[in-house]
C-alpha positions in Angstrom: 0.0 0.0 0.0 1.2 3.5 -0.8 2.3 5.7 2.1 -0.5 8.0 3.3 -0.3 11.7 2.7 -1.8 14.6 4.7 -5.1 15.6 3.3 -5.7 18.7 5.5 -3.8 21.9 5.5 -5.1 24.5 7.9 -4.2 28.1 8.0 -4.3 30.2 11.1 -4.3 33.9 11.5 -2.2 35.4 14.2 -4.9 37.4 15.9 -2.6 38.7 18.7 -0.5 40.8 16.3 -2.3 41.4 13.0 -5.8 42.2 14.4 -4.6 44.3 17.4 -2.3 46.4 15.3 -5.0 47.0 12.7 -7.6 48.0 15.4 -5.2 50.3 17.2 -4.5 52.2 14.0 -8.2 52.5 13.1 -9.0 53.7 16.7 -6.5 56.5 16.4 -8.4 57.9 13.4 -11.8 58.0 15.1 -13.7 57.1 18.3 -16.5 56.0 16.1 -14.3 53.5 14.3 -13.0 52.3 17.6 -16.4 51.3 18.9 -17.5 49.8 15.6 -14.3 47.8 15.2 -14.6 46.4 18.7 -17.9 44.9 17.7 -16.5 43.5 14.5 -13.5 42.1 16.5 -15.9 40.2 18.8 -17.6 38.7 15.8 -14.3 37.7 14.2 -13.2 36.1 17.4 -16.4 34.1 17.4 -15.8 33.1 13.7 -12.2 32.0 14.6 -13.5 30.0 17.5 -16.0 28.2 15.1 -13.3 27.5 12.6 -10.9 26.2 15.2 -13.6 24.0 16.5 -14.2 22.6 13.0 -10.5 22.2 12.4 -10.1 20.4 15.7 -13.0 18.0 14.8 -11.4 17.2 11.5 -7.9 16.7 12.9 -8.9 14.7 16.0 -11.8 12.6 14.8 -11.7 12.3 11.0 -7.9 12.0 10.3 -7.4 9.0 12.5 -10.3 7.2 10.8 -8.9 8.0 7.4 -5.5 6.6 8.5 -7.2 3.4 9.7 -9.2 3.1 6.5 -6.0 3.3 4.4 -4.9 0.0 6.1 -8.2 -1.8 5.5 -6.9 -4.0 2.7 -4.4 -5.6 5.0 -7.0 -6.8 7.4 -8.6 -10.2 7.4 -12.1 -10.8 6.4 -13.3 -10.7 10.0 -12.5 -7.0 10.2 -14.0 -6.0 6.9 -17.5 -5.2 8.3 -15.9 -3.2 11.1 -13.9 -1.2 8.6 -17.0 -0.4 6.6 -18.7 0.9 9.7 -15.7 3.1 10.6 -15.7 4.5 7.0 -19.4 5.3 7.3 -18.8 7.1 10.6 -15.9 9.0 9.1 -18.1 10.2 6.3 -20.8 11.3 8.8 -18.2 13.3 10.9 -16.8 14.9 7.8 -20.2 15.9 6.7 -20.9 17.4 10.1 -17.6 19.3 10.0 -18.4 20.5 6.5 -21.8 21.9 7.7 -20.2 23.7 10.6 -17.6 25.3 8.4 -20.3 26.3 6.0 -22.2 28.1 8.8 -19.0 29.8 9.8 -18.4 30.8 6.2 -21.8 32.5 6.0 -21.1 34.5 9.1 -17.7 35.5 8.0 -19.1 36.7 4.7 -21.5 39.0 6.3 -18.9 40.3 8.8 -16.3 40.8 6.1 -18.8 42.9 4.0 -19.3 45.2 7.0 -15.6 45.4 7.8 -14.8 46.2 4.1 -17.2 49.1 4.2 -15.5 50.6 7.3 -12.0 50.0 6.1 -12.7 51.4 2.6 -14.4 54.5 4.2 -11.8 55.4 6.7 -8.3 54.3 5.5 -6.4 52.3 3.0 -5.4 48.7 3.8 -2.0 48.8 5.6 0.9 46.3 5.4 -0.5 44.1 8.1 -3.9 43.8 6.3 -2.1 42.9 3.1 -0.1 40.3 4.9 -3.2 38.6 6.2 -4.6 38.2 2.6 -1.5 36.2 1.4 -1.9 32.4 1.7 0.8 29.8 2.5 1.8 29.5 -1.1 2.6 33.2 -1.4 -0.5 34.1 -3.4 -2.2 37.4 -2.5 -6.0 36.8 -2.4 -6.8 40.5 -2.1 -8.3 40.4 1.3 -8.7 38.1 4.3 -12.2 37.0 3.3 -11.2 35.7 -0.1 -8.2 33.9 1.4 -10.3 32.2 4.0 -12.9 31.1 1.4 -10.3 29.6 -0.9 -8.7 27.7 2.0 -12.1 26.4 3.0 -12.9 25.2 -0.5 -9.6 23.5 -0.8 -9.9 21.7 2.6 -13.5 20.5 1.9 -12.5 19.4 -1.6 -9.7 17.3 -0.2 -12.0 15.7 2.3 -14.6 14.9 -0.5 -11.8 13.3 -2.6 -10.8 11.2 0.4 -14.4 10.0 0.8 -14.7 9.2 -2.9 -11.5 7.1 -2.9 -12.8 5.2 0.1 -16.3 4.6 -1.3 -15.5 3.9 -5.0 -12.1 2.3 -5.0 -10.8 1.4 -8.5 -8.2 -1.3 -7.9 -8.0 -4.0 -5.2 -5.1 -6.4 -4.8 -6.3 -10.0 -4.4 -3.0 -10.9 -2.7 -4.1 -8.9 0.4 -7.0 -11.3 1.2 -7.2 -14.7 2.7 -9.0 -16.1 -0.4 -9.9 -15.1 -3.9 -13.6 -15.2 -3.0 -13.0 -12.8 0.0 -11.3 -10.4 -2.4 -14.1 -10.7 -4.9 -16.8 -10.0 -2.3 -15.0 -6.9 -1.0 -14.3 -5.6 -4.5 -17.9 -6.0 -5.3 -18.9 -4.0 -2.2 -16.9 -1.0 -3.3 -17.7 -1.4 -7.1 -14.0 -1.8 -7.8 -11.7 -3.9 -10.0 -9.8 -6.9 -8.6 -6.2 -7.3 -9.7 -5.0 -10.9 -9.7 -1.5 -12.3 -9.9 -1.5 -16.0 -9.2 -4.3 -17.8 -7.3 -4.1 -21.5 -6.5 -7.3 -22.8 -5.0 -7.9 -26.1 -7.0 -10.8 -27.3 -4.8 -12.9 -24.2 -4.8 -15.6 -23.0 -7.1 -15.2 -19.2 -7.6 -18.3 -17.0 -7.9 -17.5 -13.8 -9.9 -19.6 -10.7 -9.5 -17.0 -8.1 -9.9 -14.5 -7.2 -12.6 -11.2 -9.2 -12.5 -8.0 -8.4 -14.4 -4.6 -10.1 -14.5 -1.6 -8.1 -13.4 0.5 -9.3 -16.3 0.9 -12.0 -18.9 1.7 -14.7 -16.2 -1.4 -14.1 -14.1 -3.5 -17.2 -13.5 -6.3 -18.7 -11.5 -6.3 -22.4 -10.7 -9.6 -23.5 -9.3 -12.4 -26.1 -9.5 -14.5 -24.0 -11.8 -15.8 -20.4 -12.2 -19.4 -19.2 -12.2 -21.0 -15.8 -13.0 -24.1 -16.0 -10.8 -27.6 -15.2 -11.8 -28.2 -11.4 -12.3 -24.6 -10.4 -12.6 -24.1 -7.2 -14.6 -21.3 -5.2 -16.0 -18.4 -7.5 -15.1 -15.2 -8.0 -16.9 -12.8 -11.0 -16.8 -9.6 -10.1 -18.6 -5.9 -11.0 -19.1 -5.8 -14.3 -17.2 -5.1 -18.0 -17.5 -7.8 -20.2 -16.0 -7.0 -23.8 -15.1 -10.0 -25.8 -13.9 -10.8 -29.4 -13.1 -14.4 -29.6 -14.2 -16.0 -30.6 -17.6 -17.4 -27.0 -17.7 -14.7 -24.5 -16.8 -16.7 -21.2 -16.8 -20.5 -21.0 -16.3 -22.6 -17.9 -17.0 -26.0 -18.2 -15.4 -29.3 -16.7 -16.5 -30.3 -13.0 -16.4 -26.7 -11.8 -16.6 -25.9 -8.7 -18.7 -22.9 -7.0 -20.1 -20.3 -9.7 -19.3 -17.0 -9.2 -21.0 -14.5 -12.1 -21.2 -11.4 -10.9 -23.0 -7.8 -12.2 -23.5 -8.5 -15.2 -21.3 -6.8 -18.7 -21.7 -8.8 -21.7 -20.5 -6.9 -24.9 -19.8 -8.0 -28.3 -18.5 -6.8 -29.1 -15.0 -4.1 -31.6 -14.4 -6.4 -34.4 -13.2 -9.0 -34.1 -16.0 -9.4 -37.5 -17.6 -9.7 -38.1 -21.3 -13.3 -39.2 -20.8 -14.2 -35.8 -19.4 -12.3 -34.1 -22.2 -14.6 -35.6 -24.8 -17.5 -33.5 -23.6 -15.7 -30.5 -22.3 -16.9 -26.8 -22.4 -14.6 -23.9 -21.8 -17.6 -21.5 -21.4 -21.2 -22.4 -21.0 -23.8 -19.6 -20.9 -27.6 -20.4 -20.7 -30.4 -17.9 -20.2 -32.7 -20.9 -19.4 -36.0 -19.1 -20.4 -37.0 -16.3 -22.7 -37.7 -14.1 -19.7 -34.2 -14.6 -18.2 -32.1 -14.3 -21.4 -28.4 -13.5 -21.1 -27.8 -10.1 -22.8 -24.7 -8.5 -24.3 -22.3 -11.3 -23.6 -18.9 -10.7 -25.3 -16.1 -13.3 -25.5 -13.1 -11.8 -27.3 -9.5 -12.6 -28.1 -9.5 -15.6 -25.8 -8.1 -19.2 -26.1 -9.8 -22.4 -25.1 -8.0 -25.8 -25.2 -9.8 -29.2 -25.4 -13.2 -27.5 -25.1 -15.6 -25.0 -26.6 -18.2 -22.3 -26.1 -21.9 -23.1 -25.7 -24.5 -20.3 -25.7 -28.3 -20.8 -25.2 -30.9 -18.0 -25.0 -28.2 -15.3 -25.4 -29.3 -12.0 -26.9 -26.8 -9.8 -28.8 -23.8 -11.9 -28.1 -20.4 -11.4 -29.6 -17.8 -14.2 -30.0 -14.8 -12.7 -31.8 -11.1 -13.2 -32.3 -10.9 -16.4 -30.2 -8.7 -19.5 -30.7 -10.3 -22.8 -29.9 -8.5 -26.1 -30.2 -10.5 -29.3 -29.8 -7.2 -31.3 -29.8 -9.1 -34.2 -31.6 -10.5 -35.0 -28.2 -13.6 -32.9 -27.8 -16.8 -34.4 -29.2 -18.9 -31.3 -28.7 -19.0 -28.4 -31.1 -16.3 -25.8 -30.7 -19.0 -23.1 -30.8 -22.6 -24.2 -30.2 -25.4 -21.6 -30.2 -29.0 -22.6 -29.7 -32.5 -21.5 -28.7 -33.2 -18.0 -30.1 -29.7 -16.8 -29.5 -28.8 -13.8 -31.7 -25.4 -12.3 -32.3 -22.1 -12.4 -34.1 -19.4 -15.1 -34.5 -16.5 -13.3 -36.1 -12.8 -13.8 -36.9 -12.3 -16.9 -34.7 -9.7 -19.7 -35.3 -11.2 -23.1 -34.7 -9.2 -26.3 -35.2 -9.2 -30.1 -34.7 -12.7 -31.1 -33.6 -14.4 -34.5 -33.6 -17.7 -32.7 -34.2 -18.8 -29.4 -35.8 -16.8 -26.3 -35.6 -19.8 -23.9 -35.4 -23.4 -25.1 -34.8 -26.2 -22.5 -34.6 -29.0 -25.0 -34.0 -32.3 -23.0 -34.2 -30.4 -19.8 -33.7 -29.8 -18.5 -37.2 -32.2 -15.5 -36.6 -30.3 -12.3 -37.2 -26.9 -13.9 -36.7 -23.7 -13.2 -38.6 -21.0 -15.8 -39.0 -18.1 -14.2 -40.8 -14.3 -14.2 -41.1 -13.7 -17.5 -39.2 -10.9 -19.9 -40.1 -11.8 -23.5 -39.5 -9.3 -26.4 -40.0 -9.7 -30.0 -39.0 -13.4 -30.9 -38.9 -14.8 -34.4 -38.5 -18.4 -33.6 -39.3 -19.4 -30.1 -40.3 -17.6 -26.8 -40.5 -20.7 -24.6 -40.0 -24.2 -26.0 -39.2 -27.4 -24.0 -39.0 -30.0 -26.7 -39.2 -33.8 -26.8 -38.5 -34.5 -30.0 -36.7 -38.0 -31.1 -35.7 -38.4 -33.8 -33.1 -41.1 -34.9 -30.7 -39.0 -33.7 -27.8 -40.3 -30.2 -27.1 -37.2 -29.3 -25.2 -34.9 -30.2 -28.1 -36.6 -29.1 -31.3 -36.8 -26.2 -33.6 -40.1 -24.3 -32.9 -41.8 -20.9 -32.6 -40.7 -20.8 -29.0 -37.1 -22.0 -29.5 -36.3 -20.6 -32.9 -35.7 -21.5 -36.6 -33.1 -20.3 -39.1 -33.8 -17.0 -40.9 -32.0 -13.7 -41.6 -28.6 -15.5 -41.3 -25.4 -14.4 -42.9 -22.5 -16.8 -43.5 -19.7 -15.0 -45.3 -16.0 -14.9 -45.7 -15.1 -18.0 -43.8 -12.3 -20.5 -44.6 -13.2 -24.2 -43.9 -10.6 -26.8 -44.7 -9.4 -30.3 -43.9 -12.9 -31.9 -43.6 -13.2 -35.5 -42.6 -15.9 -38.1 -42.2 -16.4 -40.1 -39.0 -14.3 -43.3 -39.1 -16.3 -46.4 -40.3 -19.6 -44.6 -40.0 -20.4 -43.5 -43.5 -21.7 -40.2 -42.2 -21.8 -36.9 -44.1 -18.8 -34.6 -43.9 -20.0 -31.1 -44.9 -18.5 -27.7 -45.2 -21.7 -25.6 -44.5 -24.9 -27.3 -43.6 -28.2 -25.3 -43.6 -30.5 -28.2 -43.7 -34.0 -29.2 -42.6 -34.7 -32.5 -40.7 -38.1 -33.8 -39.7 -37.6 -36.6 -37.2 -41.1 -36.4 -35.7 -43.3 -39.5 -35.6 -45.9 -37.6 -37.6 -44.2 -35.6 -40.3 -45.5 -32.6 -42.3 -43.8 -29.7 -44.1 -44.5 -26.1 -43.1 -42.6 -23.4 -45.1 -42.6 -21.2 -42.0 -40.2 -23.7 -40.4 -37.8 -23.7 -43.3 -34.5 -21.8 -43.5 -35.4 -18.4 -45.0 -33.6 -15.2 -45.9 -30.1 -16.6 -45.7 -26.9 -15.4 -47.4 -24.0 -17.9 -47.9 -21.3 -16.0 -49.8 -17.6 -15.6 -50.4 -16.6 -18.7 -48.3 -13.7 -21.1 -49.2 -14.4 -24.7 -48.5 -11.5 -27.0 -49.4 -9.6 -30.3 -48.9 -11.9 -33.1 -48.0 -9.6 -35.4 -46.2 -9.2 -38.9 -47.5 -8.7 -41.6 -44.8 -9.2 -45.4 -45.0 -12.6 -46.7 -44.2 -13.2 -50.3 -43.5 -17.0 -50.0 -44.0 -19.3 -47.5 -45.6 -18.5 -44.6 -47.8 -18.8 -41.1 -46.2 -20.5 -38.5 -48.3 -18.5 -35.3 -48.8 -20.5 -32.1 -49.5 -19.4 -28.5 -49.7 -22.8 -26.9 -48.9 -25.9 -28.8 -47.9 -29.0 -26.6 -48.3 -32.7 -26.8 -47.5 -34.6 -23.5 -47.6 -36.0 -20.7 -49.6 -35.7 -17.0 -50.5 -31.9 -17.0 -50.1 -28.6 -16.5 -51.9 -25.6 -18.8 -52.3 -23.0 -16.9 -54.2 -19.2 -16.6 -54.9 -18.1 -19.5 -52.8 -15.1 -21.6 -53.7 -15.4 -25.3 -53.1 -12.5 -27.5 -54.1 -10.6 -30.7 -53.3 -13.9 -32.6 -52.9 -13.3 -36.2 -53.7 -14.6 -39.7 -53.0 -12.9 -41.8 -50.4 -12.9 -45.1 -52.3 -11.2 -45.2 -55.6 -13.6 -45.7 -58.5 -16.8 -45.0 -56.6 -19.0 -42.3 -58.1 -21.7 -41.5 -55.6 -23.5 -38.5 -57.1 -24.2 -37.0 -53.6 -20.5 -36.3 -53.3 -21.3 -32.8 -54.5 -20.2 -29.2 -54.2 -23.7 -27.9 -53.4 -26.7 -30.1 -52.5 -30.4 -29.0 -52.5 -32.0 -31.5 -50.3 -35.5 -32.6 -49.7 -36.9 -34.0 -46.5 -40.5 -35.1 -46.1 -42.0 -32.8 -48.7 -39.8 -29.7 -48.2 -39.3 -27.5 -51.2 -36.3 -25.3 -52.0 -37.7 -22.2 -53.7 -36.7 -18.7 -54.8 -33.0 -19.2 -54.7 -30.1 -17.3 -56.4 -27.1 -19.6 -56.9 -24.5 -17.5 -58.6 -20.8 -17.2 -59.1 -19.7 -20.3 -57.2 -16.6 -22.3 -58.2 -16.8 -26.0 -57.6 -13.9 -28.5 -57.9 -15.2 -32.0 -57.3 -14.4 -35.5 -58.7 -18.1 -36.4 -58.8 -20.8 -33.7 -58.9 -21.1 -30.0 -59.0 -24.8 -29.5 -58.0 -27.0 -32.4 -56.6 -30.7 -31.5 -56.6 -33.5 -33.3 -54.8 -35.7 -30.3 -55.7 -35.4 -26.7 -56.7 -38.2 -24.4 -57.8 -38.4 -20.8 -59.2 -34.7 -20.2 -58.9 -31.6 -19.1 -60.9 -28.4 -21.0 -61.3 -26.1 -18.6 -63.0 -22.4 -18.0 -63.8 -21.1 -20.9 -61.8 -17.9 -22.7 -62.8 -17.4 -26.5 -62.4 -14.0 -27.2 -63.9 -10.5 -28.5 -63.3 -8.4 -27.2 -60.5 -4.8 -27.3 -61.6 -3.7 -27.8 -58.1 -5.3 -31.2 -57.7 -6.5 -32.1 -61.2 -10.0 -33.1 -60.1 -12.9 -33.0 -62.6 -16.6 -33.8 -62.0 -18.5 -36.5 -63.8 -21.8 -34.4 -63.4 -22.3 -30.7 -63.5 -25.9 -30.8 -62.3 -27.4 -34.1 -61.2 -31.2 -34.4 -60.6 -32.2 -37.1 -58.2 -33.5 -39.8 -60.6 -36.0 -41.2 -58.0 -38.1 -38.1 -57.3 -35.9 -35.1 -58.1 -37.5 -31.8 -59.4 -36.0 -28.9 -61.2 -38.9 -26.6 -62.1 -39.3 -23.1 -63.4 -35.6 -22.5 -62.9 -32.9 -20.8 -65.1 -29.6 -22.5 -65.7 -27.6 -19.8 -67.4 -24.0 -18.8 -68.4 -22.4 -21.6 -66.4 -19.1 -23.3 -67.4 -18.7 -27.0 -66.9 -15.8 -29.3 -67.7 -16.2 -33.0 -67.0 -13.8 -35.9 -66.8 -13.6 -38.5 -69.6 -12.0 -41.3 -67.6 -11.2 -42.6 -64.2 -9.2 -45.2 -62.4 -11.3 -48.0 -61.0 -10.6 -50.1 -57.8 -8.4 -52.4 -59.8 -6.3 -49.5 -61.0 -7.6 -49.9 -64.6 -8.5 -46.8 -66.6 -12.2 -46.6 -67.5 -13.6 -44.3 -70.2 -16.8 -42.4 -69.2 -19.1 -39.7 -70.6 -19.5 -36.4 -68.7 -22.9 -34.8 -68.2 -23.4 -31.0 -67.9 -27.0 -31.7 -66.7 -28.2 -35.1 -65.9 -32.0 -35.6 -65.6 -33.2 -39.2 -66.0 -35.4 -41.8 -64.3 -38.5 -40.4 -62.6 -37.1 -36.9 -62.1 -39.1 -33.8 -63.2 -37.4 -31.1 -65.4 -40.1 -28.8 -66.6 -42.2 -25.7 -66.7 -40.4 -22.8 -68.4 -37.0 -24.0 -67.3 -34.3 -22.3 -69.3 -30.9 -23.8 -70.2 -29.1 -20.9 -71.9 -25.7 -19.5 -72.6 -23.7 -22.3 -70.9 -20.3 -23.6 -72.0 -19.9 -27.3 -71.7 -16.6 -29.1 -72.3 -16.4 -32.9 -72.4 -20.0 -32.8 -71.3 -23.5 -33.3 -72.7 -27.0 -32.2 -71.7 -28.7 -35.5 -70.8 -32.3 -34.4 -70.3 -34.5 -37.5 -70.6 -37.3 -36.0 -68.5 -37.2 -32.4 -69.8 -40.5 -30.8 -70.6 -41.5 -27.2 -71.5 -37.8 -26.5 -71.5 -35.8 -24.0 -73.7 -32.3 -25.0 -74.5 -30.7 -22.1 -76.3 -27.4 -20.5 -77.1 -25.2 -23.0 -75.4 -21.7 -24.0 -76.5 -21.3 -27.7 -76.2 -18.2 -29.8 -76.7 -19.2 -33.4 -75.9 -16.7 -36.3 -75.6 -17.5 -40.0 -76.2 -20.6 -41.6 -77.7 -23.3 -39.6 -76.0 -25.1 -36.9 -78.1 -24.5 -33.3 -77.2 -28.2 -32.8 -76.3 -30.1 -36.0 -75.4 -33.9 -35.9 -75.1 -34.5 -39.6 -75.2 -37.7 -39.8 -73.1 -39.6 -43.0 -72.4 -43.0 -41.3 -72.6 -44.3 -38.2 -74.4 -42.8 -34.9 -73.3 -44.2 -31.6 -74.5 -43.0 -28.1 -75.5 -39.2 -28.5 -75.6 -37.2 -26.1 -77.7 -33.6 -26.5 -78.9 -32.6 -23.2 -80.4 -29.3 -21.5 -81.6 -26.9 -23.9 -79.9 -23.3 -24.4 -81.1 -22.2 -28.1 -80.9 -18.6 -29.1 -81.8 -17.8 -32.8 -81.6 -15.1 -35.3 -82.6 -17.4 -37.1 -85.2 -18.5 -39.9 -82.9 -21.9 -38.6 -81.7 -25.0 -36.8 -82.8 -25.8 -33.2 -82.1 -29.3 -33.8 -80.9 -31.2 -37.1 -80.2 -35.0 -36.8 -79.5 -37.6 -39.4 -78.7 -41.1 -39.2 -77.5 -41.4 -35.5 -78.2 -44.5 -33.4 -79.1 -44.7 -29.7 -79.9 -41.0 -29.9 -80.4 -38.7 -27.3 -82.1 -35.1 -27.6 -83.2 -34.1 -24.4 -84.9 -31.0 -22.4 -85.8 -28.5 -24.8 -84.3 -25.0 -25.3 -85.7 -23.3 -28.7 -85.6 -19.6 -29.0 -86.4 -18.0 -32.4 -87.0 -20.8 -34.5 -85.6 -21.8 -37.9 -86.8 -25.2 -36.4 -87.5 -27.0 -33.2 -86.8 -30.4 -34.2 -85.4 -31.7 -37.7 -84.9 -35.5 -37.9 -84.5 -35.2 -41.4 -83.2 -38.9 -42.2 -82.8 -42.3 -41.1 -81.5 -42.1 -37.5 -82.7 -45.1 -35.4 -83.6 -46.0 -31.8 -84.2 -42.3 -30.8 -84.6 -40.5 -28.0 -86.5 -36.9 -28.6 -87.5 -35.5 -25.7 -89.5 -32.6 -23.4 -90.2 -30.1 -25.8 -88.8 -26.6 -26.2 -90.2 -24.0 -29.0 -90.2 -20.4 -28.2 -90.9 -17.9 -31.0 -91.7 -14.5 -31.6 -93.2 -14.0 -33.5 -96.4 -12.6 -36.6 -94.5 -15.3 -36.7 -91.9 -17.7 -39.6 -91.6 -21.2 -38.2 -91.5 -24.8 -39.3 -92.3 -26.1 -38.4 -95.6 -28.7 -36.0 -94.2 -28.6 -33.4 -91.4 -31.9 -34.6 -90.0 -32.4 -38.3 -89.5 -35.8 -39.8 -89.0 -36.4 -43.1 -87.3 -38.9 -45.7 -88.5 -41.1 -46.0 -85.4 -43.7 -43.6 -84.1 -42.8 -40.8 -86.5 -45.8 -38.7 -87.4 -44.3 -37.3 -90.6 -47.4 -35.3 -91.5 -46.9 -33.1 -88.5 -43.2 -32.6 -88.8 -41.9 -29.6 -90.7 -38.4 -29.6 -92.0 -36.9 -26.6 -93.9 -33.7 -24.8 -94.7 -31.5 -27.3 -93.0 -28.0 -27.3 -94.6 -24.9 -29.4 -94.6 -21.7 -27.5 -95.5 -18.1 -28.5 -96.0 -16.0 -26.2 -93.9 -13.0 -24.6 -95.5 
């Protein structure tokens, strides 16, 4: 503790010399002055007596109590209550002295005014009077009254400052107390800040309701666990290492507000077993009910090892700039947010988890997840799912939240792994819908809505041996509507077992669950590098797929087999534009016996029982080593595409198995190697093929069978003199052709120069 200083400086006036000499001189000038001055002298004597009394009270009663209070932090906890009582008594005495001095001041003011009138009327101030107006610092105050007033103000100001320091102490040293909890309790009582160096109380749970800061970079607390009790407000925990021996290191209870945890390192205690580490939490904050939400919780620039952060019913939280390491031990999410929690998850480094890195279960409402770096994920990098169950305490609901108005931008997610021997999905970003209720039904209100997933990098799906099952790798798994997925880079996505082409291994998946519908989506500007599929679609309605690139990444050489794959069992792509995309597909692969197998790539693959219809537009796309395989297309416009197929498949294949209506193939440019057709059509009515150019194809258009009400005109086939081609640009099959309803005109074959 610093040495105490004197707070009171009192100034006395030598009445025996100064006053007497002044009165004698005045009396020599006039008998009238003599009598009047005697009366004023008596008043001044009374004033001086009052001042002396006040000064005596301050010096004899207040100063000793101040001295005692300066030593209060060195007392044990048993003396704390007594010290508080003494402090209160000192304040009372000081206030009493202050009031007495104020009364004396008022009297002196009146007397001084009367004395000034007399002195000014009879004589000039002499040397003794001038001397009385000069204070101890050599400053001339003009007259005695002004000097006394200034001295009074200075003394009372010093007394008030002393009281303020005693009642609102800023810093308390924890080392001065018998235990950390004693130090916390005292610091709370004076609304101060507790300074901690090293505390070693491994068997104690510490309850924090005051601000605590570490003295330096080596400051630490070793305890059983830490709790911020219910109702705690405006408390900081900063600049500390925290070593605990519980599965939950720091607990923040309900109804707390404005808690700041910053620059804190949380370590497991020395006796924590591996079993406990698998379900470990560094920080657990739960508001319990909507009425007792935690508000304005901020966790910043901290480090958590072998654990994570869990937030439930937290309003306006901020988790920013933290480093969390699961050490491949922790089976809980590194950051888990649930039950109508809203806030920001920004700029964190999250590594090595056996679970998800970030999970905002039913808490995507007005939440931002941005700028995080995630590396080493066993299941999912970021998950924001809607999950419906029969358990009303663990389900998405109106009371507990859904996913809407969520922003996921600018994150890096890499080194993504599946669970060993499980065949589970390993996903970069999962915004999905799951209905696990016994009685299922789809309600669009419970669907993800108003979400932006943009400018993320998802890369390097980790290949490890699996003895059973094939894990599904997916960049983005989506179920929702009225949202945007744009400008993401997804690369290094490959199958685990050599030669296996499971189409659900895809860059972006639009999933269906018990009747859910993905609707009103913008999917734009994404770059996908996969060895199987770019987009996998269970269903997608009223949407735009535009300016995406699915091509070779020179870093790893991976190419997809499918650009867009429509689920052949019950997939739907309806009233959706597929425009200005670039797709390059593989032409071969190495099978499980290390043999090279030739395959055909597909820009869009819609077969089986899938639905591909209703004003769907396929326009302005560039396909290399890929075909448009649209067996189920209906009321679809295929226009202005540049297609470079490879292998025996036709560039545009409309080989349906039952009549399809209203398809149009217009103004496409097809350039082949002479082994396939430009267009093959079967079971088509109200069909148009107009204005297309076919270069070096086996044949231009093959109307293979069951064609009626068709127009085929203005098409052109270019070939070289050595090419093998059919004798006519349009070939008509023998079965099911209604020639009377088919119009052919101005179709031309030309030998190119």
